[in-house]
N, C-alpha and C positions, 0 to 999 in steps of 0.2 A: 189211480189217475188214468184209468182206461179210456176216460172221456177225451183225452188228448190224442187218441189214435184216430187217424183218418184225415179229413180235410176241414181245417178251419179257414175262414175267410176274414181278411182285413178290411172291413167295411168302409167304403168312401163316405164322404159327407156331401150329399147333393146340395146344389145351390140353384137358386133362381138367377135369372139374367141380371137382376139389380144386386146380386151378391148376398141376399139373404138366404138363410138355410131353408131348404125345401123339406120340411118335416113329413109331408105326405108322401114324397118320393122315397124318403128314408124308410118309412113303414113298408112301402111297397118292395124296397130292396131286401128288407129283412124277410118278408114272405117269399120273395122270389128265390132267395138263397136257401131258405129252409126247405121249401117245397122242391128245390132242385137236388137236395140230399146232402147238404153240408152237415158236418157233425158238431161244429161249434162256431161261435161268432167272436171276433176280436173287435173291440170298441176303442176308438181314439188312438189308433196306431198312426204311423207315418202316412199311410194311404188316406187316412181321414182328414188330412191337412189340419191336424190338431193344433199345430203351431200358429195357425191364423184364426183359431176360434177363441172367442171371449169365454171367461169363466161361466157366465150365464148360459152361453150357447152350448158349452160342453155338458152342463148339467141337463139341458133340454134334450140334447142329443141322446144322452144316457137314458133318460126317462122314456124317450120315444122308442128306443130300441127294445128296452125292457118290456114296455107294453106291448109292442108288436110281437116280440118273441113269445111272451105269455108262457115262459118256463118250458118251451118245447125243446130247446137245445141249450147246453151249457154256454157260458160267456166268459171271456177274458177281457180285462180292462187294462189299457195302456197307461201306465204312470212311470215316467222316467225323466232324466234330465242330467245336467252336468254339474249341479250343485247337490252334493251328497245330503247335506243337512235339509235342503228344501224338499228333496225327494222323499225323505224320511218324514218330514212334516206333512206332506200330502198324503202319504199312506196313513198317518195317524189320524188325519181329519176326515178321511173318506170312509164311508160305510162300505166295506168290502164283502158283506155277507151274501151278495147276490152273485159272486163270481167264483169260478173254480180256481182262478189264479190271476195274478198280475203280471203283465209283460213289461219288462223294464230294460231299456236300451242301455248299452254301455256308454259311459260318458263321452260326449262329443265335444269338439272344438279344443277342450283342454289337452287331449292326447296324452292321458296317463300311461305309464309303463304298466307291465303285468302286475307288479305289487299294488300299484294304485288302483288297478281295476278290481284286483281281489279285495282289498280294503273297502272299496266303494260297496260292492256286493255283500261283503261280510257285515258292514255296518247296517245295511238294509235288512238282511236276513235276521239279524239279531234284534231288530227293532219291531218286528211284526211276526204274528202267527200265520199270515197269509202265505199261500203257495206262490212261488215266484218262478217265472220263466225268463231266463237270460235271453237277451237279444243282441246278437253279434251281426253288425252290418258295416263293415269297414269302409264301404263306399260313401257312407253318410257320416260317420263318426270320426274318420281320420285315424282310427286305431283298431287293432285287432285283438280279440280274446283268443289267446293261444289255446290249443286243445289241453295243455297241461293245467292252465288256469281254470278251464271249465270243469275238468275232472276234479281238481282240488276243491272247488266250490261244492261239486256234487257230493263229494265224499264227506265234507265236513258239515253241510247244512242240509238236513232232511226236508226243510220247506223250500229248497231250490230244486225244483222237480223236473226241469226241462231246459233245453236251449233252443231257441229259434236261430238256426245257423244260416247266415247269408253271406258267408265269405265266398269270394269268387274262385277260391282254391278248393275244388271238390275233395281233394285228398285230405283236406283238414277235416271234413265232415266224417270221412271214413275213419280217420284217426281217433276222433272222438268216439264213434261207435266201437272201434276195436279196444280202446282204452277203458270204456265204461264198465264199472264193476257193480252198478246198482241196477237191478232189474226193474226198478220203479222210476228210473231217470230217463226221460224221453229226449231223443235227438230228432228235432223237427226241421224240415227244410223251410228256409225262408226265401228260397229262390225258385220260382215256378218251373224253370226249365231243368233244374236238378231234382225236382221232387220225385219223379219216377226212379231214377238210379239210386238216389239216397234212400228211398223207401225200400227198394229191393235189397239194398246193402245192409239193411237192419234198422232204419230209421222208422219213426212212428207216423210218418205222413208229412203234411205240410200246412203252414199258414200261408194262404194263397191270395193273390190279387186277382188273377184271371178266374179263379174259381167262383167268384161271385157273378162273373159274366156268363160263363158257360157251365153252371154247376152240374148239370146232369152227366156230361161226358167226363168232366174232370174229376168228380167224386167217384165215379165208376172206375176210372183209370187207377186211382189211389187205392181203392178196395181190392181191385185185381192185384196190384203190387203187393199189398199186405198179405194176400193169399198166395204169393209167389207164383202167380199166373203171368209170367213175364211176357210171353208172346202177345197174349191178348192185351195186356197193359201197354206194351210198345206200339201196338197197332193204334190204339187211341192216342198215344203220345205223339205219333207222326202226323196224326190229323190236326192236332192243336198246336204244335211246336211253332208254326209260323205266326199264328196270332199271338202266342205267348211272347214271342220276341217283339212283335210289332207294337204291342201296348207300351213297351219301355223305350221306344225310339226317340221320344221327345220328352221323356220323363214321366214319373208316376205322380198323381193318378190321371193325367190328361187322357192317356190311352185307354185305360179301363172305363173312364167315364164316356168315351166314345162308343165303347162296346155296349155300355148300359143304355146309352141313348138309342142305339140301333135296336136293342131289345125292348125299347119303350119303358124302361124302368125309371130313368132320370134324365135331366138335361146335361149337356156336356160341360157345363160352366165350372170354373176353378176360381180360386182367389189369388190375387197378386201376393207374391211375385210369380206364381204359376199362371200359365195361360192355357186356354183349351187346345186340343189337338188341331194341327193345321188341317187346311182342306185336303192337302195330298195325303196325309196320314189317315184322316177320316175315311176318305174314298178307299184306301188300301185295306183299312180294317173292315169296312162294309163288305168289300169283295171276299176277303178271307173268311168272314163269317158265313157268307153265302155259299162258300165252298165246303163248309164243315157239315 
C-alpha cells in the first residue's frame, strides 16, 4: 500500500447556487488536484457534504470522479456510519473494485466505548476483503479511538491497512507511530496543520482539505517531509499555516470552497445546514492566498 504515502485530498462536492451538484466543476476539481500533484483522491468523505447528498447524487459524484480521474491516481471511497449492520450491508452492495481502500469513520452519536469501537471495526473487517482505513475524528463523532484500540485492530486484521488520525491530541498520533508493529500499516494525518510534524515523526502523509486548494505547495511540503528535508518542509508549512487555519474558522467545507472559488475551480455554495463562508472570512482567505 505504498499508494497511501503522500498527499490524498478529501474532495468537496461543488454546488450551483440553486443547490444542485455542479458536476462540471467536480471534473475541474479532480483535474486541478491531480495536475497539482496529489497522490490519491478520497471520495464522499465529510468534506464532500456526503450527509446531504441523495443516493442518486452519490452515484453520479462517484461516476464523475472516476471518469475525470481516468485511472491517473488511486481512489479511496468513504463508507461509514453508526449502524454497524447498515455499514456492512453498504460494503456488500457496493462495487469496490475501483478503490484501493475504503475510509470508514468511527461510529458517531452513539459514543461507543473502546470495546464497542473494536467490535464495530472487527465486524466490518470480517465481512469484506476490501482494504480498510480507520477514521478517527473525535470532534465530529463524540468519541475517540484510543491508540491501543488502533494497534489492536491493526495487529488482528490485515485488511485494516491505515488510520486517518484527526485527534486534536498530537501525542496520540505519535503514540500510534511508536506502538505500530506493522510495516505495512500507515498512520495518516487527518489534520492539515499537524500533517507536517506527523509525517516527520514517521507518518505516511495526510488526507487533506487544503491540499485540493493549493495542491502544488502542499504536496511538495509533504514530499519534503517524507524525505526528511525538515527545514525546507517547514519553510513551506509557515507559508500555508495561516490559510490552513482560516479555512476551518467557520466550519468545513465552507472555507475550502472559498479557496476553490478564488482559484476559479468551483463556486462557494454549500448545502444546509452548512452555509457559505462569510464575507469577512472570504476577504481574509483571498488576502492570505494573494500572500502565498
